[in-house]
A tleap script that builds the chain and sets N, CA, C and O, in Angstrom:
source leaprc.protein.ff14SB
mol = sequence {
  NMET PRO ARG PHE MET SER LEU ILE HIE VAL
  ASP GLU LYS ASN ALA PRO ALA GLU GLY PRO
  SER PRO GLU LEU MET GLN ARG MET GLY ALA
  LEU LEU GLU GLU ILE THR LYS ALA GLY VAL
  MET LEU ASP THR ALA GLY LEU ALA PRO THR
  SER GLN GLY THR ARG VAL THR TRP SER GLY
  GLY LYS LEU SER VAL THR ASP GLY PRO PHE
  THR GLU SER LYS GLU VAL ILE GLY GLY TYR
  ALA ILE LEU GLN THR LYS ASP LYS ALA GLU
  ALA ILE GLU TRP THR LYS ARG PHE LEU GLN
  VAL HIE GLU GLU TYR TRP THR ILE THR SER
  GLU ILE ARG GLU ILE ALA GLU CGLY
}
set mol.1.N position { 21.255 -109.581 -39.160 }
set mol.1.CA position { 21.790 -109.400 -40.507 }
set mol.1.C position { 20.810 -109.986 -41.511 }
set mol.1.O position { 20.231 -111.047 -41.276 }
set mol.2.N position { 20.627 -109.296 -42.628 }
set mol.2.CA position { 19.670 -109.776 -43.624 }
set mol.2.C position { 20.164 -111.033 -44.342 }
set mol.2.O position { 21.363 -111.281 -44.465 }
set mol.3.N position { 19.186 -111.812 -44.809 }
set mol.3.CA position { 19.485 -113.005 -45.595 }
set mol.3.C position { 19.029 -112.747 -47.029 }
set mol.3.O position { 18.032 -112.067 -47.271 }
set mol.4.N position { 19.774 -113.300 -47.959 }
set mol.4.CA position { 19.481 -113.138 -49.382 }
set mol.4.C position { 19.492 -114.501 -50.047 }
set mol.4.O position { 20.277 -115.378 -49.687 }
set mol.5.N position { 18.607 -114.667 -51.026 }
set mol.5.CA position { 18.629 -115.867 -51.850 }
set mol.5.C position { 19.187 -115.474 -53.214 }
set mol.5.O position { 18.728 -114.524 -53.847 }
set mol.6.N position { 20.170 -116.218 -53.634 }
set mol.6.CA position { 20.745 -116.049 -54.961 }
set mol.6.C position { 20.220 -117.204 -55.811 }
set mol.6.O position { 20.566 -118.362 -55.578 }
set mol.7.N position { 19.386 -116.882 -56.793 }
set mol.7.CA position { 18.827 -117.884 -57.706 }
set mol.7.C position { 19.702 -117.910 -58.953 }
set mol.7.O position { 19.829 -116.901 -59.647 }
set mol.8.N position { 20.293 -119.043 -59.233 }
set mol.8.CA position { 21.216 -119.171 -60.359 }
set mol.8.C position { 20.438 -119.635 -61.584 }
set mol.8.O position { 19.947 -120.763 -61.628 }
set mol.9.N position { 20.330 -118.760 -62.576 }
set mol.9.CA position { 19.637 -119.075 -63.819 }
set mol.9.C position { 20.663 -119.586 -64.832 }
set mol.9.O position { 21.696 -118.954 -65.054 }
set mol.10.N position { 20.373 -120.722 -65.433 }
set mol.10.CA position { 21.263 -121.352 -66.400 }
set mol.10.C position { 20.514 -121.535 -67.711 }
set mol.10.O position { 19.342 -121.913 -67.709 }
set mol.11.N position { 21.176 -121.272 -68.822 }
set mol.11.CA position { 20.613 -121.560 -70.135 }
set mol.11.C position { 20.914 -123.029 -70.423 }
set mol.11.O position { 22.021 -123.367 -70.843 }
set mol.12.N position { 19.923 -123.906 -70.194 }
set mol.12.CA position { 20.145 -125.347 -70.356 }
set mol.12.C position { 20.540 -125.729 -71.774 }
set mol.12.O position { 21.253 -126.713 -71.973 }
set mol.13.N position { 20.091 -124.973 -72.753 }
set mol.13.CA position { 20.414 -125.307 -74.140 }
set mol.13.C position { 21.886 -125.069 -74.464 }
set mol.13.O position { 22.429 -125.693 -75.375 }
set mol.14.N position { 22.536 -124.167 -73.722 }
set mol.14.CA position { 23.933 -123.843 -73.986 }
set mol.14.C position { 24.886 -124.384 -72.928 }
set mol.14.O position { 26.097 -124.195 -73.040 }
set mol.15.N position { 24.368 -125.046 -71.910 }
set mol.15.CA position { 25.229 -125.610 -70.866 }
set mol.15.C position { 25.908 -126.871 -71.398 }
set mol.15.O position { 25.324 -127.593 -72.206 }
set mol.16.N position { 27.126 -127.139 -70.957 }
set mol.16.CA position { 27.810 -128.352 -71.406 }
set mol.16.C position { 27.017 -129.599 -71.027 }
set mol.16.O position { 26.573 -129.730 -69.886 }
set mol.17.N position { 26.842 -130.505 -71.969 }
set mol.17.CA position { 26.073 -131.731 -71.733 }
set mol.17.C position { 26.673 -132.564 -70.607 }
set mol.17.O position { 25.950 -133.232 -69.868 }
set mol.18.N position { 27.988 -132.523 -70.479 }
set mol.18.CA position { 28.667 -133.306 -69.448 }
set mol.18.C position { 28.662 -132.612 -68.089 }
set mol.18.O position { 29.161 -133.164 -67.108 }
set mol.19.N position { 28.110 -131.423 -68.027 }
set mol.19.CA position { 28.043 -130.696 -66.761 }
set mol.19.C position { 29.315 -129.910 -66.491 }
set mol.19.O position { 30.143 -129.735 -67.385 }
set mol.20.N position { 29.470 -129.441 -65.274 }
set mol.20.CA position { 30.649 -128.640 -64.918 }
set mol.20.C position { 31.938 -129.451 -65.041 }
set mol.20.O position { 31.959 -130.652 -64.772 }
set mol.21.N position { 32.995 -128.786 -65.447 }
set mol.21.CA position { 34.304 -129.430 -65.565 }
set mol.21.C position { 34.876 -129.704 -64.175 }
set mol.21.O position { 34.478 -129.061 -63.204 }
set mol.22.N position { 35.810 -130.658 -64.072 }
set mol.22.CA position { 36.461 -130.910 -62.776 }
set mol.22.C position { 37.165 -129.660 -62.231 }
set mol.22.O position { 37.184 -129.425 -61.023 }
set mol.23.N position { 37.737 -128.868 -63.132 }
set mol.23.CA position { 38.415 -127.640 -62.704 }
set mol.23.C position { 37.419 -126.640 -62.118 }
set mol.23.O position { 37.702 -125.989 -61.112 }
set mol.24.N position { 36.250 -126.524 -62.754 }
set mol.24.CA position { 35.206 -125.638 -62.230 }
set mol.24.C position { 34.757 -126.119 -60.854 }
set mol.24.O position { 34.610 -125.314 -59.933 }
set mol.25.N position { 34.540 -127.412 -60.710 }
set mol.25.CA position { 34.100 -127.944 -59.425 }
set mol.25.C position { 35.142 -127.685 -58.333 }
set mol.25.O position { 34.784 -127.427 -57.183 }
set mol.26.N position { 36.410 -127.750 -58.683 }
set mol.26.CA position { 37.475 -127.481 -57.711 }
set mol.26.C position { 37.451 -126.005 -57.305 }
set mol.26.O position { 37.510 -125.687 -56.117 }
set mol.27.N position { 37.366 -125.104 -58.289 }
set mol.27.CA position { 37.317 -123.668 -57.980 }
set mol.27.C position { 36.077 -123.334 -57.152 }
set mol.27.O position { 36.148 -122.569 -56.190 }
set mol.28.N position { 34.930 -123.924 -57.542 }
set mol.28.CA position { 33.685 -123.674 -56.832 }
set mol.28.C position { 33.781 -124.183 -55.398 }
set mol.28.O position { 33.342 -123.507 -54.468 }
set mol.29.N position { 34.349 -125.366 -55.215 }
set mol.29.CA position { 34.505 -125.924 -53.876 }
set mol.29.C position { 35.349 -125.031 -52.981 }
set mol.29.O position { 35.021 -124.824 -51.812 }
set mol.30.N position { 36.438 -124.502 -53.531 }
set mol.30.CA position { 37.310 -123.606 -52.753 }
set mol.30.C position { 36.567 -122.331 -52.356 }
set mol.30.O position { 36.672 -121.876 -51.217 }
set mol.31.N position { 35.818 -121.759 -53.299 }
set mol.31.CA position { 35.066 -120.538 -52.986 }
set mol.31.C position { 33.965 -120.817 -51.968 }
set mol.31.O position { 33.769 -120.031 -51.042 }
set mol.32.N position { 33.247 -121.925 -52.128 }
set mol.32.CA position { 32.186 -122.248 -51.175 }
set mol.32.C position { 32.755 -122.480 -49.777 }
set mol.32.O position { 32.114 -122.131 -48.786 }
set mol.33.N position { 33.941 -123.059 -49.686 }
set mol.33.CA position { 34.589 -123.233 -48.384 }
set mol.33.C position { 34.919 -121.866 -47.780 }
set mol.33.O position { 34.715 -121.648 -46.586 }
set mol.34.N position { 35.429 -120.950 -48.604 }
set mol.34.CA position { 35.756 -119.603 -48.126 }
set mol.34.C position { 34.501 -118.869 -47.642 }
set mol.34.O position { 34.515 -118.245 -46.581 }
set mol.35.N position { 33.416 -118.947 -48.426 }
set mol.35.CA position { 32.168 -118.269 -48.058 }
set mol.35.C position { 31.608 -118.854 -46.763 }
set mol.35.O position { 31.100 -118.121 -45.914 }
set mol.36.N position { 31.700 -120.167 -46.617 }
set mol.36.CA position { 31.194 -120.829 -45.414 }
set mol.36.C position { 32.016 -120.423 -44.195 }
set mol.36.O position { 31.453 -120.111 -43.145 }
set mol.37.N position { 33.350 -120.423 -44.326 }
set mol.37.CA position { 34.222 -120.021 -43.214 }
set mol.37.C position { 33.993 -118.565 -42.817 }
set mol.37.O position { 34.174 -118.201 -41.655 }
set mol.38.N position { 33.595 -117.733 -43.780 }
set mol.38.CA position { 33.310 -116.319 -43.490 }
set mol.38.C position { 31.970 -116.145 -42.779 }
set mol.38.O position { 31.621 -115.039 -42.367 }
set mol.39.N position { 31.216 -117.244 -42.637 }
set mol.39.CA position { 29.925 -117.173 -41.956 }
set mol.39.C position { 28.806 -116.615 -42.808 }
set mol.39.O position { 27.758 -116.232 -42.288 }
set mol.40.N position { 29.020 -116.564 -44.126 }
set mol.40.CA position { 28.051 -115.965 -45.046 }
set mol.40.C position { 27.102 -117.015 -45.625 }
set mol.40.O position { 25.902 -116.767 -45.743 }
set mol.41.N position { 27.631 -118.177 -45.984 }
set mol.41.CA position { 26.834 -119.215 -46.649 }
set mol.41.C position { 25.988 -119.980 -45.635 }
set mol.41.O position { 26.519 -120.590 -44.707 }
set mol.42.N position { 24.678 -119.942 -45.818 }
set mol.42.CA position { 23.773 -120.700 -44.962 }
set mol.42.C position { 23.354 -122.003 -45.607 }
set mol.42.O position { 23.180 -123.007 -44.917 }
set mol.43.N position { 23.187 -122.005 -46.938 }
set mol.43.CA position { 22.791 -123.215 -47.658 }
set mol.43.C position { 23.026 -122.978 -49.147 }
set mol.43.O position { 22.929 -121.849 -49.626 }
set mol.44.N position { 23.334 -124.046 -49.871 }
set mol.44.CA position { 23.497 -123.959 -51.317 }
set mol.44.C position { 23.325 -125.340 -51.925 }
set mol.44.O position { 23.602 -126.351 -51.279 }
set mol.45.N position { 22.866 -125.380 -53.168 }
set mol.45.CA position { 22.744 -126.651 -53.882 }
set mol.45.C position { 22.468 -126.373 -55.352 }
set mol.45.O position { 21.912 -125.337 -55.719 }
set mol.46.N position { 22.868 -127.319 -56.175 }
set mol.46.CA position { 22.476 -127.312 -57.578 }
set mol.46.C position { 21.171 -128.080 -57.710 }
set mol.46.O position { 20.811 -128.858 -56.826 }
set mol.47.N position { 20.470 -127.866 -58.800 }
set mol.47.CA position { 19.198 -128.535 -59.039 }
set mol.47.C position { 19.304 -129.446 -60.258 }
set mol.47.O position { 20.070 -129.172 -61.182 }
set mol.48.N position { 18.537 -130.523 -60.252 }
set mol.48.CA position { 18.485 -131.439 -61.386 }
set mol.48.C position { 17.920 -130.704 -62.603 }
set mol.48.O position { 17.233 -129.696 -62.436 }
set mol.49.N position { 18.188 -131.177 -63.812 }
set mol.49.CA position { 17.669 -130.520 -65.019 }
set mol.49.C position { 16.144 -130.564 -65.081 }
set mol.49.O position { 15.503 -131.378 -64.416 }
set mol.50.N position { 15.577 -129.672 -65.892 }
set mol.50.CA position { 14.122 -129.603 -66.016 }
set mol.50.C position { 13.528 -130.891 -66.562 }
set mol.50.O position { 12.347 -131.161 -66.343 }
set mol.51.N position { 14.316 -131.687 -67.265 }
set mol.51.CA position { 13.805 -132.963 -67.779 }
set mol.51.C position { 13.370 -133.885 -66.637 }
set mol.51.O position { 12.585 -134.809 -66.846 }
set mol.52.N position { 13.875 -133.633 -65.452 }
set mol.52.CA position { 13.519 -134.433 -64.285 }
set mol.52.C position { 12.519 -133.714 -63.376 }
set mol.52.O position { 12.172 -134.224 -62.311 }
set mol.53.N position { 12.057 -132.536 -63.792 }
set mol.53.CA position { 11.166 -131.734 -62.957 }
set mol.53.C position { 9.697 -131.911 -63.290 }
set mol.53.O position { 9.341 -132.504 -64.308 }
set mol.54.N position { 8.863 -131.394 -62.426 }
set mol.54.CA position { 7.413 -131.390 -62.597 }
set mol.54.C position { 6.888 -130.032 -62.166 }
set mol.54.O position { 7.309 -129.494 -61.141 }
set mol.55.N position { 5.973 -129.480 -62.942 }
set mol.55.CA position { 5.309 -128.223 -62.578 }
set mol.55.C position { 3.887 -128.515 -62.139 }
set mol.55.O position { 3.157 -129.252 -62.802 }
set mol.56.N position { 3.505 -127.934 -61.025 }
set mol.56.CA position { 2.133 -128.014 -60.537 }
set mol.56.C position { 1.581 -126.595 -60.603 }
set mol.56.O position { 2.135 -125.679 -59.996 }
set mol.57.N position { 0.489 -126.416 -61.340 }
set mol.57.CA position { -0.077 -125.086 -61.587 }
set mol.57.C position { -1.498 -125.009 -61.053 }
set mol.57.O position { -2.286 -125.942 -61.208 }
set mol.58.N position { -1.811 -123.894 -60.429 }
set mol.58.CA position { -3.167 -123.580 -59.987 }
set mol.58.C position { -3.640 -122.422 -60.842 }
set mol.58.O position { -3.072 -121.332 -60.774 }
set mol.59.N position { -4.679 -122.641 -61.654 }
set mol.59.CA position { -5.189 -121.596 -62.535 }
set mol.59.C position { -6.670 -121.843 -62.782 }
set mol.59.O position { -7.081 -122.964 -63.083 }
set mol.60.N position { -7.462 -120.795 -62.652 }
set mol.60.CA position { -8.889 -120.907 -62.909 }
set mol.60.C position { -9.587 -121.884 -61.974 }
set mol.60.O position { -10.597 -122.485 -62.340 }
set mol.61.N position { -9.055 -122.041 -60.778 }
set mol.61.CA position { -9.657 -122.947 -59.812 }
set mol.61.C position { -9.359 -124.413 -60.045 }
set mol.61.O position { -9.999 -125.280 -59.450 }
set mol.62.N position { -8.381 -124.704 -60.914 }
set mol.62.CA position { -8.034 -126.096 -61.216 }
set mol.62.C position { -6.533 -126.303 -61.109 }
set mol.62.O position { -5.743 -125.395 -61.366 }
set mol.63.N position { -6.157 -127.518 -60.723 }
set mol.63.CA position { -4.759 -127.913 -60.671 }
set mol.63.C position { -4.379 -128.652 -61.946 }
set mol.63.O position { -5.180 -129.411 -62.492 }
set mol.64.N position { -3.166 -128.431 -62.417 }
set mol.64.CA position { -2.623 -129.233 -63.510 }
set mol.64.C position { -1.201 -129.615 -63.149 }
set mol.64.O position { -0.503 -128.873 -62.457 }
set mol.65.N position { -0.778 -130.772 -63.620 }
set mol.65.CA position { 0.559 -131.283 -63.360 }
set mol.65.C position { 1.211 -131.580 -64.698 }
set mol.65.O position { 0.651 -132.303 -65.522 }
set mol.66.N position { 2.412 -131.014 -64.918 }
set mol.66.CA position { 3.137 -131.193 -66.178 }
set mol.66.C position { 4.547 -131.656 -65.873 }
set mol.66.O position { 5.261 -131.018 -65.100 }
set mol.67.N position { 4.954 -132.769 -66.483 }
set mol.67.CA position { 6.317 -133.257 -66.325 }
set mol.67.C position { 7.237 -132.574 -67.328 }
set mol.67.O position { 6.822 -132.236 -68.436 }
set mol.68.N position { 8.508 -132.371 -66.924 }
set mol.68.CA position { 9.507 -131.775 -67.800 }
set mol.68.C position { 9.954 -132.760 -68.857 }
set mol.68.O position { 9.573 -133.930 -68.806 }
set mol.69.N position { 10.754 -132.321 -69.815 }
set mol.69.CA position { 11.372 -130.990 -69.843 }
set mol.69.C position { 10.388 -129.920 -70.303 }
set mol.69.O position { 9.369 -130.209 -70.930 }
set mol.70.N position { 10.718 -128.709 -69.980 }
set mol.70.CA position { 9.860 -127.577 -70.307 }
set mol.70.C position { 10.492 -126.815 -71.463 }
set mol.70.O position { 11.325 -125.932 -71.259 }
set mol.71.N position { 10.088 -127.164 -72.672 }
set mol.71.CA position { 10.726 -126.643 -73.884 }
set mol.71.C position { 10.592 -125.142 -74.030 }
set mol.71.O position { 11.428 -124.518 -74.683 }
set mol.72.N position { 9.561 -124.535 -73.439 }
set mol.72.CA position { 9.390 -123.089 -73.568 }
set mol.72.C position { 10.350 -122.311 -72.678 }
set mol.72.O position { 10.437 -121.088 -72.788 }
set mol.73.N position { 11.076 -123.005 -71.792 }
set mol.73.CA position { 11.995 -122.343 -70.874 }
set mol.73.C position { 13.368 -122.219 -71.511 }
set mol.73.O position { 13.977 -123.224 -71.877 }
set mol.74.N position { 13.862 -120.985 -71.647 }
set mol.74.CA position { 15.219 -120.793 -72.123 }
set mol.74.C position { 16.170 -120.844 -70.938 }
set mol.74.O position { 17.140 -121.601 -70.943 }
set mol.75.N position { 15.889 -120.040 -69.927 }
set mol.75.CA position { 16.700 -120.052 -68.721 }
set mol.75.C position { 15.904 -120.678 -67.592 }
set mol.75.O position { 14.716 -120.400 -67.426 }
set mol.76.N position { 16.564 -121.518 -66.823 }
set mol.76.CA position { 15.908 -122.184 -65.704 }
set mol.76.C position { 16.768 -121.982 -64.454 }
set mol.76.O position { 17.950 -121.650 -64.547 }
set mol.77.N position { 16.166 -122.185 -63.306 }
set mol.77.CA position { 16.929 -122.097 -62.071 }
set mol.77.C position { 17.735 -123.386 -61.941 }
set mol.77.O position { 17.173 -124.474 -61.816 }
set mol.78.N position { 19.043 -123.249 -61.972 }
set mol.78.CA position { 19.939 -124.398 -61.918 }
set mol.78.C position { 20.508 -124.633 -60.536 }
set mol.78.O position { 21.130 -125.665 -60.285 }
set mol.79.N position { 20.300 -123.678 -59.631 }
set mol.79.CA position { 20.810 -123.817 -58.275 }
set mol.79.C position { 20.450 -122.593 -57.465 }
set mol.79.O position { 19.834 -121.651 -57.964 }
set mol.80.N position { 20.844 -122.626 -56.208 }
set mol.80.CA position { 20.542 -121.501 -55.322 }
set mol.80.C position { 21.596 -121.431 -54.226 }
set mol.80.O position { 22.330 -122.388 -53.978 }
set mol.81.N position { 21.648 -120.291 -53.587 }
set mol.81.CA position { 22.457 -120.115 -52.382 }
set mol.81.C position { 21.695 -119.182 -51.459 }
set mol.81.O position { 21.065 -118.226 -51.912 }
set mol.82.N position { 21.753 -119.457 -50.178 }
set mol.82.CA position { 21.188 -118.557 -49.186 }
set mol.82.C position { 22.358 -117.971 -48.413 }
set mol.82.O position { 23.128 -118.690 -47.777 }
set mol.83.N position { 22.475 -116.660 -48.480 }
set mol.83.CA position { 23.589 -115.931 -47.883 }
set mol.83.C position { 23.081 -115.031 -46.765 }
set mol.83.O position { 21.976 -114.495 -46.846 }
set mol.84.N position { 23.884 -114.869 -45.728 }
set mol.84.CA position { 23.577 -113.903 -44.680 }
set mol.84.C position { 24.725 -112.901 -44.668 }
set mol.84.O position { 25.857 -113.232 -44.318 }
set mol.85.N position { 24.411 -111.682 -45.054 }
set mol.85.CA position { 25.433 -110.655 -45.208 }
set mol.85.C position { 25.006 -109.377 -44.503 }
set mol.85.O position { 23.861 -109.245 -44.070 }
set mol.86.N position { 25.947 -108.429 -44.393 }
set mol.86.CA position { 25.615 -107.175 -43.715 }
set mol.86.C position { 24.654 -106.334 -44.545 }
set mol.86.O position { 23.892 -105.539 -43.996 }
set mol.87.N position { 24.687 -106.506 -45.884 }
set mol.87.CA position { 23.788 -105.753 -46.755 }
set mol.87.C position { 23.764 -106.389 -48.145 }
set mol.87.O position { 24.484 -107.351 -48.412 }
set mol.88.N position { 22.928 -105.840 -49.021 }
set mol.88.CA position { 22.786 -106.388 -50.373 }
set mol.88.C position { 24.081 -106.267 -51.171 }
set mol.88.O position { 24.396 -107.146 -51.973 }
set mol.89.N position { 24.830 -105.193 -50.961 }
set mol.89.CA position { 26.082 -104.996 -51.693 }
set mol.89.C position { 27.055 -106.150 -51.433 }
set mol.89.O position { 27.730 -106.612 -52.353 }
set mol.90.N position { 27.125 -106.615 -50.183 }
set mol.90.CA position { 28.013 -107.738 -49.876 }
set mol.90.C position { 27.516 -109.023 -50.542 }
set mol.90.O position { 28.319 -109.813 -51.040 }
set mol.91.N position { 26.198 -109.235 -50.553 }
set mol.91.CA position { 25.634 -110.413 -51.230 }
set mol.91.C position { 25.976 -110.383 -52.722 }
set mol.91.O position { 26.293 -111.417 -53.310 }
set mol.92.N position { 25.909 -109.213 -53.321 }
set mol.92.CA position { 26.247 -109.064 -54.743 }
set mol.92.C position { 27.724 -109.389 -54.980 }
set mol.92.O position { 28.057 -110.066 -55.953 }
set mol.93.N position { 28.606 -108.918 -54.109 }
set mol.93.CA position { 30.039 -109.180 -54.281 }
set mol.93.C position { 30.350 -110.673 -54.209 }
set mol.93.O position { 31.114 -111.179 -55.032 }
set mol.94.N position { 29.772 -111.389 -53.239 }
set mol.94.CA position { 29.994 -112.833 -53.159 }
set mol.94.C position { 29.437 -113.529 -54.405 }
set mol.94.O position { 30.049 -114.463 -54.921 }
set mol.95.N position { 28.288 -113.077 -54.880 }
set mol.95.CA position { 27.678 -113.688 -56.061 }
set mol.95.C position { 28.532 -113.449 -57.304 }
set mol.95.O position { 28.679 -114.346 -58.133 }
set mol.96.N position { 29.088 -112.263 -57.438 }
set mol.96.CA position { 29.988 -111.990 -58.566 }
set mol.96.C position { 31.160 -112.964 -58.555 }
set mol.96.O position { 31.540 -113.499 -59.597 }
set mol.97.N position { 31.725 -113.190 -57.388 }
set mol.97.CA position { 32.854 -114.121 -57.287 }
set mol.97.C position { 32.430 -115.529 -57.686 }
set mol.97.O position { 33.187 -116.240 -58.347 }
set mol.98.N position { 31.220 -115.937 -57.290 }
set mol.98.CA position { 30.718 -117.259 -57.667 }
set mol.98.C position { 30.589 -117.370 -59.188 }
set mol.98.O position { 31.020 -118.363 -59.773 }
set mol.99.N position { 30.008 -116.372 -59.823 }
set mol.99.CA position { 29.827 -116.411 -61.280 }
set mol.99.C position { 31.172 -116.445 -61.999 }
set mol.99.O position { 31.305 -117.108 -63.028 }
set mol.100.N position { 32.172 -115.737 -61.467 }
set mol.100.CA position { 33.467 -115.640 -62.135 }
set mol.100.C position { 34.296 -116.916 -62.063 }
set mol.100.O position { 35.296 -117.014 -62.775 }
set mol.101.N position { 33.933 -117.898 -61.240 }
set mol.101.CA position { 34.696 -119.164 -61.246 }
set mol.101.C position { 34.337 -120.017 -62.457 }
set mol.101.O position { 35.047 -120.974 -62.764 }
set mol.102.N position { 33.245 -119.687 -63.151 }
set mol.102.CA position { 32.804 -120.452 -64.326 }
set mol.102.C position { 33.635 -120.095 -65.553 }
set mol.102.O position { 34.114 -118.969 -65.690 }
set mol.103.N position { 33.798 -121.075 -66.444 }
set mol.103.CA position { 34.492 -120.832 -67.703 }
set mol.103.C position { 33.675 -119.867 -68.564 }
set mol.103.O position { 32.478 -119.685 -68.342 }
set mol.104.N position { 34.332 -119.256 -69.541 }
set mol.104.CA position { 33.693 -118.235 -70.377 }
set mol.104.C position { 32.509 -118.752 -71.182 }
set mol.104.O position { 31.631 -117.965 -71.534 }
set mol.105.N position { 32.453 -120.049 -71.488 }
set mol.105.CA position { 31.372 -120.563 -72.329 }
set mol.105.C position { 30.060 -120.729 -71.577 }
set mol.105.O position { 29.033 -120.983 -72.206 }
set mol.106.N position { 30.054 -120.597 -70.261 }
set mol.106.CA position { 28.809 -120.671 -69.490 }
set mol.106.C position { 28.017 -119.376 -69.651 }
set mol.106.O position { 28.596 -118.291 -69.702 }
set mol.107.N position { 26.700 -119.493 -69.731 }
set mol.107.CA position { 25.808 -118.328 -69.691 }
set mol.107.C position { 24.938 -118.514 -68.455 }
set mol.107.O position { 23.999 -119.311 -68.453 }
set mol.108.N position { 25.263 -117.772 -67.413 }
set mol.108.CA position { 24.525 -117.871 -66.158 }
set mol.108.C position { 24.240 -116.479 -65.618 }
set mol.108.O position { 25.016 -115.545 -65.817 }
set mol.109.N position { 23.139 -116.366 -64.947 }
set mol.109.CA position { 22.710 -115.110 -64.328 }
set mol.109.C position { 22.271 -115.439 -62.915 }
set mol.109.O position { 21.698 -116.501 -62.668 }
set mol.110.N position { 22.534 -114.544 -62.003 }
set mol.110.CA position { 22.059 -114.736 -60.640 }
set mol.110.C position { 21.085 -113.622 -60.291 }
set mol.110.O position { 21.375 -112.440 -60.475 }
set mol.111.N position { 19.936 -114.017 -59.789 }
set mol.111.CA position { 18.941 -113.066 -59.287 }
set mol.111.C position { 19.060 -113.078 -57.769 }
set mol.111.O position { 18.876 -114.119 -57.140 }
set mol.112.N position { 19.365 -111.932 -57.182 }
set mol.112.CA position { 19.565 -111.828 -55.738 }
set mol.112.C position { 18.363 -111.113 -55.134 }
set mol.112.O position { 18.023 -109.992 -55.513 }
set mol.113.N position { 17.729 -111.796 -54.181 }
set mol.113.CA position { 16.543 -111.212 -53.542 }
set mol.113.C position { 16.639 -111.386 -52.041 }
set mol.113.O position { 17.015 -112.451 -51.550 }
set mol.114.N position { 16.295 -110.328 -51.312 }
set mol.114.CA position { 16.298 -110.415 -49.860 }
set mol.114.C position { 15.138 -111.301 -49.410 }
set mol.114.O position { 14.038 -111.243 -49.960 }
set mol.115.N position { 15.411 -112.113 -48.409 }
set mol.115.CA position { 14.369 -112.973 -47.852 }
set mol.115.C position { 13.540 -112.143 -46.892 }
set mol.115.O position { 14.071 -111.563 -45.945 }
set mol.116.N position { 12.240 -112.084 -47.136 }
set mol.116.CA position { 11.324 -111.301 -46.297 }
set mol.116.C position { 11.210 -111.979 -44.938 }
set mol.116.O position { 10.838 -113.149 -44.847 }
set mol.117.N position { 11.523 -111.259 -43.916 }
set mol.117.CA position { 11.475 -111.795 -42.546 }
set mol.117.C position { 10.162 -111.448 -41.883 }
set mol.117.O position { 9.656 -110.333 -42.017 }
set mol.118.N position { 9.618 -112.409 -41.171 }
set mol.118.CA position { 8.531 -112.244 -40.276 }
set mol.118.C position { 7.200 -111.882 -40.694 }
set mol.118.O position { 6.303 -111.756 -39.860 }
savepdb mol mol.pdb
quit
């Protein structure tokens, strides 16, 4: 069965400063338990804000290191999930359910990509 990575893009400028609400965390926990019991979820995690990140770039034969925050970034990867599903359509359906547990004021997008095997 194919594996897919769901990259969760978050608009850090519009995300609640206090983070996810307790109600959101409860809904998310219930859904993640369901996905795991279904044998679909292989791994998932949220990521620290860009203010705590570092970019390492290789360009023109030279390395550069830049500490966050990255002001030019509107949307950043805020988390990920690795899913194993029968096809891309099933991965999309689980991802839709994940996005729908969020309150209306969140602006999040998920990019779903198949993991290249071998």
